[in-house]
N, C-alpha and C positions, 0 to 999 in steps of 0.2 A: 147691624146695618153697616155698610161700607163707608169709609171716609177717605178723603184725599190726603193720604199720609205723605205723598211725594212732596207736597209743599213744605213739609217740615224737615226734609232732608237737605244736607249740604252737598248737593250734586255739583259736579265740576262746571264752572262757568269761565270760558276762555275765548278770547277773540283771535287766538293764534290760528292762522289758516292751515288747512290740511296740506296745501302745497304753496310754495312761495309765490307771491304776487309780483309779476314782472315790473309793475310801476314803482316798486320800492327798491329794486335791486341796486340801482346806481347809488342811491342814498346809503344803503347798508355797506356797499363796497367802499364808498368814500370814507365812511366812519371806521370800518374795521381794517382798512389798508392805509390810505394816505394819512388820514388823521391820526391813526394809531402809531404809524411810524414816527410822526412828529412828536407825539406824546412820549413815546419811549425815549426818544433822543433828548428830551427835556427832563425826564423823570427817572431814568435809570443812571447809575453812577458812571461818570466819564472814565474813571480809573479801572473799570471792569468791562473793557470793550471786547466784543466778539465780532470778528470780521469774516464774512463769507465773500470771497472774491469771485466776481462773475466771469464765467467763460463766455466770451462774446459770441452770440449767435450771428450768423451771416446775414447781412442786410440785403437779401436777394429773394423777394417773393413772400408769399403768405406762410403763416405758421401752420404746423401740423401737431398731432397729438404728442409726438416725441418732444417738441419744444415745450409743450404744456407740462408734460411729466417732469422735465428738467426744472422748470421754474417753480412748479408747485413743491417739489421735494426741497428745493432751497428755502422756500417760504416757510414750510413746516419746521425746518431746522431753526430758522431765525425766531419763529414764534415760541418754540420750546425754550430758547435761550432767554427771551424776554420774561417768560414765566419763571425762569430760574433767577431772575433779578439782574440780568446783564443788559448793558446797552449794546445794541447791534449796529453794525455798519454794513449796508448792502447798496453798492452803487452800480446800477446796471450799465453794461457796455455793449458795443456792437463792433463787429469786424466788417470793414467797409471797402477794402481794396481787393484787387484780384480780377482774374479773367471772367468769371461768371457775371459779375456786375458790369464789367466792361462790355462783354458781348451783348448782354441784355439791353444796355444803354444805347449802344451804337450799331449792333449787328455785325456779323463777321465780315460781310462784304463791304458795308459802308465804312467800317472801322479802318480798312486799308486805305481809304481815300481821305480820311480825316487827319488833321494835325493832332499831335499829342495834346496840345492845349484844349482843342475842341473835344477830344475824347474824355479828358479829365473833367471838363465842365459838365458834360452830359452824364458821366458816371457819378459825379458828386451829387447832381440833382436827383438821380434815381435813388442813390443810397440814402440821401437825406429824407426823401419821401417815404422810403421803406422803413426807416428807423421809426418814424412817427406812427406808421400803420402798425408795426409790430409792437410798439410800446402800448398802443391803445388795446391791442389784444391781450398782452401780458397783464395789463391792469384789470381787464375784465375777468381774469382768473382770481381776483382778490389778492394779487401778489403785491406786497408792500416793498418800498425801497425809496432811495433818493433819486426819483425820476428826473427831477430838475437838475441834479448834479451829474447826470449820465455822461459817459465819455464814449467817443468813437475813435477808431484808429485813424480817421481822416482829420481829426481835430489838429489844428496847428500845435497846440500845447502837447498833445500826445506824440505827434511826429518829432518834435524837438527832443522830448525825453528819449524816444527811440533812437534818434541819431546820436544823442549823448552816450547812450548805452553802447551803440555801435563804435563810437569813438574810443570808449574805454577798452573794448575788445581789440581794437587796432593797437592801442598802447601796450597791450599785453601780448601782442604778436599772434593773436588768434585768428586774424582775418588775412587771407592771401588769395591770389589769383593764379589759376593754373589751367593749362590746356590739357584736358583729360575727358574721358567718357562720362557723360551724365545721362540721366533719364531725359529724353526729349520727346515732347508731344508735337508731332506735325500738325495735328488738328488745332492746337493752341499756339503754335510757333514759339514755344518757350521751353526752358529747362524746368524740370519738376524735381521735387524732393520725394523720397520714398513714401512719405506720409500722404502724398497726393496721388498715389496709385491704388488701383483695385485690380484684382486678378480674375480673369475670365477662364473658367475651367474648360470651356467648350471651344476655345480658339483653334482654328484650323490653319496650319502652315503648309507651305509647299516645301517638302524636305527632299534632299537629293544626296546620292553618293557621287562624288566627283573625284577624278584621278588627276594628279599633278605629275608631270614628267620629271624624273630624277636626272640631273645633269652632272657632268664631271666624272671623277673617278670613283667607282664603287666596287673595285676589284677585291676589296677586303671582305666583301660579303660572300658567304659560301654558296655553292651550287649554281653560280651564274656563268660558268665557263662556256657552256654551249648555248647560251641564250641568244636567239637571233633577233628578237624584238627589243622593246624598251622596258625599262623598270619604272613603275609608277607608285606613288604614295596615294593611298585611298583615304579620303576623309568623308564624314557624314555631317551635314548641316541642315538645320531647320530654318536658316536665314540665308539662302543663296544670294540674296541681294547684297550681303556683306562681302562677297568674294572679291570685288574690285579693291577692297581695303585689306585683303590678306597680305600679311608680311612674314608669316612663319607657320610651320606645322609643328605641333607639340606631340611628343611621345613621353613615355615614362621610362626612366633608366632601368628599373628593375622588372619591367614587363617583358615577356617573350613575344617575339614577332616572327611570323612565318613569311617566307618568300614563296609566293604561290604562282605557278605558271598556268596560264590559260590562253588559248588561241595565240601562242607564240610570244606573248608579253608576260611580264612578271609584275605581281602586285604585292605591296607591303601591307600586311594586315596583322593585328594582334592575334596571338594564338587563341585566346579565349573568345574572340569575335568571329573566328572563321566559319563556324557552323551557321551563324546568323547571316553572314555575307554570302555563303554558298546558296542559301535559299533565295536570297534577294537578287544576287548579281549573275549567277551562272544560269544561262538559258537551258531549256530542256534539251537533254542530249549532250550538253557540253561537259567536259571533264576538266579536272585540275590536278596539278601535281605539286607537292610541297618540295621545293628545291633545297631549302635550308631553313634553319631557325637561328635567330640571333637575339641578344639582349637589346633592349631599347637604347642603351648607352652606345651601341655600335652604330645606330642610325643617326646619331647627332653629329656624325662627321660628314653627312650627306647634304647636298643642296638640290633645290628644285627650281622650276620656273613657274611663274603665274602668268599665263598668256594674256590675261586681262591687263597686266601692267604695261604691255607694249613690247615691241621688238627690241628696243634699246634698254629694257629694264635688266638690272643685274639679278643673278640667281639669289634665291632666298634660303635661309637656314632651316634645318630641322633641329628643334631644341627640346630640352627636358622641361617638363612642367609637372608639379606634384598633383595638379587637379585632374590629370588624365586617368581615366579608369576604363576597364573593358565592359562596363555595364550597358553601354549603348554604342551604336555606331561601329567604327572600325578599330578603335583604339589609337587612332591618330586624329588629332584635333586641329582644325583650321583656326588660326589665330589672326584676328583683325583687331589690333590694339586700339583702333579708333571706334570700335563698336562693341567692346566687351570689357568688363571690369577686371576679370582674371587675366584676360589676354593683355590688357594694358600693364598690369603689375609685372607680369613675367617678362614682357618685352622691354619695359622700362629698365629693369635690372640688367638687361643685356645690351642696352643702347639701341634697340631696334626702333626706328622712327614710327610716328603715329600718323595715320591718314584716315580721313572720314569725308569722302567726296559726296556729301549729301548736304543740301541747304536747309534753311530754317523751316521750310514747308514740307520737308521730307522728300525732296526731288533730287535726283542725281545731278551733280555738276559735271562740267566738261572733263574734269580730272578723273572721272570714273572709268573712262576708256580712252587713253591718250592717243591710240592709233587712229581712232575715228570718233572724235568727241561728240558728234551729233547722234551717235547710235544710242547712247544712254541718257544724254543730257535732257532734263525736264521730265523724266519718267518717275512716277511716284513709287518709291521703293516698297511700300506696303501693299501696293496694288499690282502693278505690272513689273515691278523691279526684279523679282526672282525669275519669272519666265524669260524676261529679256536677257538677263545674265546667263542663264542656262542655254539659251539659244546661241549666244556668242561662243560658249565653250564647246558646242557641237559634240563630237565623239568622246570628248573627255568626260562627259556626263554618263555615268554607268546606270543610274536608275533615278526616277523621279516618282514621288508618291505623296499623298496627303497624310498629315500627321496632326492629331488632336492633342493638345497639351495646354497646361496652365500658362497664361501669358499676361503681362502687365498692360493695363489700360489707364488712360487718363480718367480720373474719377469724376471730372467735371463734364468732359465732352463724351465720355463713354466710348472713346475710340482708342485703338491700339497705339502704343508708344514705340519708340526705338531707343537704342543706346547709341549715343553720338558724341564724339569728341568735339568740344568747343572750349573756348576760353571763358571760364566762369569764376565767380567769387565764391570762396568757401570759408566756412568757420571750422576751426580745428576742434574736433570732439575728443580725439585721443589725449590732447593736452589737459583736458578737464575731467576726464572720465573717473579718475580716482576720487576727487572731491565730490563729484556728482553721486557716485555710489555711496559715499559716506553720508551725504545728505539724505539719501533715500533710506538708509538704515535707521534713521531716527523719525521716519514718517509713519503714521498709523494709516493702514490701508483698509478700506471697507468696499468690497470684501477683500480678504487677505490675499486672494489670488492675483489681485491687481499688482502687488509688489513684484512677483516673478515676471509678470508681463512687461511692466515698465522697465525693470532692470535688464531684461533680455534685449529690449530695443536700444537701451543706452549702451550696453556691452557690445552689441553687434554693429555699432556705428563708429566709424573713424573720423568722418568729416561730414559736413552739412553744406550742400550746395544752396547758397542763399540768394543768388542772383536770378532775376526773371526778366524776360525780354518783353515787357509790357509798358504801357504808358501810365496805367492807373495803379499807382503805388507810391511808396516812399522811395525817393531816388537813392541809389548807392552813390555817395558823394565822391566819385573818382574823376580825376582829370587825366586826359590822354594827350601825349605829345604827337608830333607829326608822323612818327613811325608806328603809332598805335600802342606804344608802351604806356601802361597805366601808372599813375602816380597818386598815392593816397597815404597820407601820414596823419598823425594826431593833429599836427599844426594846420595842414590844409583843410581837414574836416572842420576844425574849429572856425576857420575863416568862412568856409561855406555855410556853416550853421548861422554865423552872424548875418550873412546875406539872406538866408531863409527867414530869419527873424524880422528882417526889414521888408522883404518882398513876397514871402510865402513860398511854399514848395512848387507851386505851379510855374513860377518864374524860371525854374531849372530848365523847363522845356520852352517857355514862351519868350524868354529873353533872347536877344541876338546871340548866335553861337560864338561870336568873337567879343562879347561884352567883357571888358577887362575887370569889371567889378568882382567877378567870380574867382579871379586868380590872386592868390595871396602874394604879399610883397616879396617873399623869398623866391618866387618863380617869375616875377615880372622881369621882362627883358631877356629871359633865358629860352626863347623860342615860343612857338605857337602851342597853346593848350586848348583843348575843347572839353566840354562836359560829356560824361558818359550817359548812356541811355538806359542802362539797366535799373530795375527796381528791386526792392527787397522781397524775398519770399513772404507771402502773407502769414506764414507760421511765425516768421520773425516778428511781424507786426503784432500779432495777438500774443505771442510769447513774451513780448516786452511789456505786457499790461500790468505786471507786478510793480512797475514803476509808478503806477497810479496811487498806490497806498504806501504809507511810510513805515509799515511793519509787516511782519510775516503773517500771512492769512491763516486763520484758524482752519478754514475748510476750502478746498476746491472740489466742485462736484460737476461732473460731465459724463457723457456717454463713454462706453468702453472703447470706442474707436479713438478717443483722445490720448490713449497711452502712446500712440505713435505720432500724435499731433500736438495739441495744445499743452498737455501735461509735460511732454518731453521738451518742447521748445521753451516753455516757461522755466523748467528746471535748468536747462543748458544755458540760457541767457543769464539767469540769475547767478548760477555758479561761476560763469565766465567772468563776471565782474566782482563777485563777493569773495570768492576763494582766494586765500592768500592775503586777506586784509585783516588778519587777526580776528576773523569772524568767530563769534561764540557759537556754541552748538545750535542746531537748527530749531530747537524748541524755545528759543528766546524770541523777544520781539523783533530783533534784527533778522537772524536766521540765515542759514545757507540755502536751505530749500525754500521755495516760495510758499509752501503749504505745510501745515502741521499734520493735517488729516486729508487724505485723498479718497474721495468717494466716487464710485463709478456705477452707472446704471446701464441696463441693457437697452435693446431696441424695441420699438413697438411692432407687434405682429398682427396680421389680420386673422380672421376666423380660421383660415387654413394653415396658420402657423408660418406664413410668409412675411418676411421683413417688408414693412411699408416703404414704397419708393415711388417716385413720380413715373419712372419708366414702366412699372407694373400697373400703374393707375389705381392702386389700392390705398392711397393716402386717406386718412380720416382726420378731419380738422377737430380742434377742441370745441368749436362752436357746435358741431354735430352732437357732441357728448352733452353739452350744456343745454341745448334746446330740445333734446329728446328725439332727434331725427332717426337715431339708430334703433329705436324701440317701437313696438306697435303703438298706435294712437290710443289715448285713453277712451274707455267705454263711457259714453255719456248717457245719463238718464234722459236728457233731452238733447236734441241736436243743437250744435252751436248755431248762433244766429246766421252765419253765412253758409252753413251746411258743410263746412270743411272739418276734417278730423282734427282733434285737439292733441297736440304733442305733449308728452309728459316731460315738461321742461323744469328740471330741478336746479338749473343754473350752475354756478361755479362749484357749489357743494358736491354735485355729482362728479364733476371732473376731478376735484381734489380728493374725494373719497376713493375714486378709482386709483389715483396715483398712490395714495397712502395704503390701500389694501393690497397692493401688488408687491410681490417679491421683486423689487427693482434690481436686485443684484443679478437677475437673469433677464432674458428677453420677456416682454410682457404682452399678453394677448389683449386686444381691444375688440370685442365683438358683442353681439346681442346678449348671449347668456351671462357674460361677465357683468354687463351693465344692468341687466335685470336684477342680479343679486345686490348690486350697489344701490339701486333704486329701492329695493325692499328694505335695506338697512336704513336708508335715509327716511323713508316713510315711517319706519318704526321709531326712529329718533324723534320725528315730528309728532308722532302720536303720543309719545311719552312726555315731550315738552308741553303739548296741549293739555295733557292730564295734570301735569305738575303746575303749570301756570293757572289752571282753573281750580285747583284743589288746595293750594297753599293758603294757610290762614295765619294771620299775625298771632293769634292766640296760641298757636302751636309752639311759639318761641318760649312760652312759660309753662306749657303743659308738661307733666312728668313723663319721663321716657320709660317705657316698659322693656322687657327682655327682647321682644321682637325688634324694637327700635335700635337697641344696642347691637343686636346681631346684624342688622342692616348697616349700621355704621361701621362695624368691623369689616363687612364685605365691601363697603364703599372704600374704606381706607386701604384695604388690600388691593383692590383693582386699581385705585389711583396710583399706588406705589408701583404696581406692575406695569401699568400704562406708561408712567413716567420713566421707568427703568428702560423699557424698550425704546421709547422716543429718544432718550439721552444716548442710547446706543445705536441710533439711526435705524432701528428695526420697526418701522412704522406699521408694517403688515402684522407684526406680532401684537403691537399695541391695539390695532383694529380688532384682531381676534379676541384679545382679552376683554376689550370693551363690550363686544357683542356677546361674549359668553356671560359676562356679568348681567347684561341687560336681559338676556333670555332666562338664565337659570336663577339668578339671585334677585334681580329687581322685579321683573314682570311676573315670573311664575311663583315667586315666593313672597317678597315683601309687599308689593302693591296689591297682589291678590289677597294677602292676609290683612292688609291695612284698610281695605275698602269699607268694611263694616264699621270700624271705629271712625273712619274719615267721613263717611256719609251719614251715619246714623247716631254717632256718639259725639265726642268732644272735638272732633276734627283735628286731633293731635297728630303725632308722628314726626318724622324728620324729613318731610318733603323739601323744605327749604335747603338744608344741607345737601340733599341728593341733587336738587336743581343746580346748586353752585358747583358741586363736585363733577356732575355730568358735563356742565358747560366748560369747566376747566379742562376736562379730558378732550372735549371736542374743539377747544379754542385753536390749537395749532392746525387742525385738519380742516374744519368747516367753520371758519370765522364768520362767514356771512350768516350761517344758521345761528350762531351764538349771538350775533348782533340783533338778528330778528327776534330771537327768543327773549333777549333782554328788553327789547322795545315793547314786548307784550307781557312783561312781568306785571303782577297785580299792582293796583294803585297804591296800596299801603307800602309796598316795597319801593315804588318810585319815590315816595315821599320821604323815605329814610335815606338821608344824605350820607350816612355813615357806611353804607354798603358800597363797596368798590365794584366797578364794572368787571365782569368775569375775565375779559381780555387783559385787564390791568392787574389782576390779582396775582400774587406770588403763588406758585403752585403748592408750595409747602406750608402756606398759611393755614391755621386751624380752620376746619370746616364747621366746627360747632364749639360753643363755649365749653371748655373742659370741666367746668364746675357742674355741668348737668349730667356728667357720666358717673352714675352711682353704682353700676354693676361691675363685678370683677371680670375684666376683659379676658384674663387667662382661663377662668372657669367657663365663660361663654364660648371661647375658642374651642375648648375641649368638647363642649356640648354640640357644636355645630354639625360635626359628622353624624352624630347620633340622630339629631333632629332631621337632617336632610335624608338619611336613609329611611327613617320612619315616615317622613313626608312622602317620599317616592313610593313606598309600599302602600300607603293609604290611597294615593292617586291611582296606583295600578289596580287595587281592589275596586275602587270607584269606577274605573273604566269598564271593568267586567260587569258591574251593576248597570252601567249605562247601556252596554251592549245588550243586556237582558231586558232593557227598557223598564227598569223599576226605579231608576234614579235619574234626576235631572241635575239640578245644582248640587254641588257637594254639601251645601248646608242641609240638604234633605236627608242626611244620614247621621247616625251616631257611630262612634268607633270604640272598639275594645282592643287594647294592645296586650298581647300575652308576652310578657318579658320575664325571664328567669332572674333569680337573685344575681347581683353582680354589678359591674360598672354601668352598664346600659340602663338598668333600672334606677340606679342612683342618680344618673344624669337626668332622666326623664322626671323623677320625683322632685327635682329642685325647682321645677316650674309648676305654677298653679294650674288647676284644671282650665281656668279661663284663658290663661296664656297659651296652653296647648291647643285649645279649641280655636283660638285666633290664628295661631301659626299654621294649623292644618286645615283651616277654613271648613270646619264641620260644626255641628250643633252640640255635640257632646263627645267627650273623650274620657274613657275609664281605663285605668291600668290594672291588668289582671282581674278584671271583673268577669262575671259569668256570661257565657255566650248561650242565650236561650236555645233549647233544643227545638222548640216549636215556633221559632221566629218566622214571620211572613216571608222573608228572604234574608239571606246572608251570604257574603262572599269574603274570601280570605286571600291574603298574599303573604307568604313567608318571606322573611328578610334576615340578613345577617349583619351584625356590626362587631368588628374585631373578634370574630370567631363565636360570638354569641348568637344562637338561633332564636329568632323571634317571629311573631305572627301578628299581622294587622287584620282585624275583622271589621268589615263595613256592614252595618245593620240599619234597619228602619229607625226613624227618629222616635224618641221616647215621649215628646210633648208636642202640642199643637204649634202651628206656624204663627209667628208674630207678623201681622200684616204690614208692619212698617219696616222692620229690618230683615224679614224673611228667614230669621233663624227659628229653628223649631224648639223654642224655649218658653213659649207662652203658657200661662196657667190653664187657660181654657180656649176653645175655639173663638176666633175673631177678637180676642183680647190682646192688648199690647203686653210685651214682656216688661218686667220691672224696670229695666234700663230705659226702654223707650217711653214708658209711662212717665218716668222722671224727666226725660229730655223734653217731652212734649208739654207736659203739664196741662194747662187749660187752653193751649194754643188752638187745638183742633178738637172740638167737642160736637 
């Protein structure tokens, strides 16, 4: 007669939900983030501090998945350090100055009509509001930190520290003002640093070949005796609008140049460029004749006229320049020292004056064409400038064509920039390059390729243009006399800072221009001085952020674009004031470099592998990852009450697991297939937690451990060491892979499968509590919300045990189980594991064949015979009892080297090999009836309980 044996089993009982409940999310985040940060600050040692310095996000608009990746990676690192027993310091910061915020706050057109004070007020309000919005989002990712102690670059205290740093650089002679070419953005009306550029590979320019008449005596050139026409120098330019600023033509001394006759005139062209020019310049049917060939050095005795300079302009020189090559154009290069860096350097050395007749908005001034100033004045050089100039040159233009090439753009406005000579403030990089490179030599880079990238940027830079023509920023504290001459010393800056402390930086713009309070005593009565209007480059703002901490940061972590941005500006500003001060090596608390370790991550890509950007419209927000919007809705057994599809919202755990599972050293794809895999892993974690919380028994703490338990502990110990090693090495994706491999191969497929019989039907022993603790320790840095939720759903008896520490607070290296309970020889078990696993796999393979033949359901419905020859494999297997092997392999009987019946109802075999020993696993029908309670085929007769179940049940069910 059948009985209700289920009531006698220890079946799992857990109230842990299959998916997180939204109503509890805020509570769990509060506990595992804000509360936990405060806990570690009070409970981890103050003398073992780990500092991760925040690279300030820009307070301009909503966050996207790239921001989330950055903040989550930082948070994982910090949580790993807390597990190691260290106190952590993480103070979030924000970058709040600059053009994008200014434009968003006031608008491009409106901003031109507003006073600087009004612009600053509006920009400050926008940035303040955005900081709070972004902070709320960051906190929703379960990112912990000192949010109340946050800093922004617009804080008065921050600005004063930045100005003090600037003052120190002045005292070291590293700040100077110079009239020279800089990157200039007409769309922003300001100078830019190279870090603020991006390059458009598809830019189309109007290019032209232009001839300049040679004047004066050129009788020393061969072949010109019978020339009836004129001699011209031919140049090629992709920026014809710069020709009004032309002041020289460059050749190279060691190049050969032909004198080519065509249509009665002669042209000077590099010999190696002639073939190119004949195709472009000579019309069909026209011919040419090479009159002579000379070295470039012979051409530097010539002069020419630039008709755009006007009738009264003096002839201009042909000069030698090492940058001239025959690779493009004519081999003669038009030099406009006001619009080119190389041009400026070569002309400066020869005393050739600089001209840049273009205003702040990229419009020609009246100086562009002195003979008729109105012809070019007010024309936008990047739009109609080149056609207008070429029209003025008339017949001197030999050819005009479109030319596609890489061209610098303003990375904020996405508009092309120009190179324009203006008076700007610069920081000397050449003077600190050597100590900067020394500092980098002692930094650890993750990935290592970051070192070459950052070193290349520093090596390739001689100076840094730090002034910007904006109202929203930290003022450059310079005073100007009536002639426009700038005056800025350590003393004047000190005085100005004292006024800032009293009135705030806004007063620099809002005070009366003649307010004497801003003029230091040493300048009083020595003429009229006014305050300058330039602000500091925002990279100088954020690069000064290392002044917020009193020690060298253990880690800086940002996107790979920051090698030319924040990483570099932080390094240069710190080295500028620290080098030469008897600074110890950069691995000390003081340090020459602002960081001991520099970690960079890639960009987030969409499903097509394209970088996410607002212009492409492919931005994905972190909220979309957390609320499941990017995945198909859940299949419901019954429709939701409102008939709407239900999103698979796994919250911040999904976002954080995506970040941790990705190889962040490269660009990272965020798309449906990736998130599906993440969700599958999370659901698997939840399933295991549900099983563990429902099956842990207090009695298991004192139950004896068998060989299976010991093997599971070895596997747990190994994976925990592996996971921690990867996390400590910032290889979170490898930690994720190790954890999942353990879950799949060791925990689910081996231990939990083997343990179920003992767990449900016998004494409920095993090591589920150590596994639960170890599992949560491994998850703690990556999915702290899940850990908090799991801990909240631990069994009642575990909640009552005050001696058990919260998994987030546990030291990772703390023992996972009382060592006195470990009675087996670990080395012997380690040697046995490969044999057991290969045997287990072979039995499973043979069982699958039996299932395919539809003669086997549960693996308990078979008996196993292992054919193993004499040797190590046999010795290993025989050290385990038959009952232990049956439990490990989840079968009803195991026999080693027993007979395989010839006339068996069915039998299937699977050969396997261990260390060169050939073995065979046979799967056969069970030998005894099925026990109706435990379902093992070990009962003495049909419908009878096996001996173990009989003893467990006793008189309970009769």
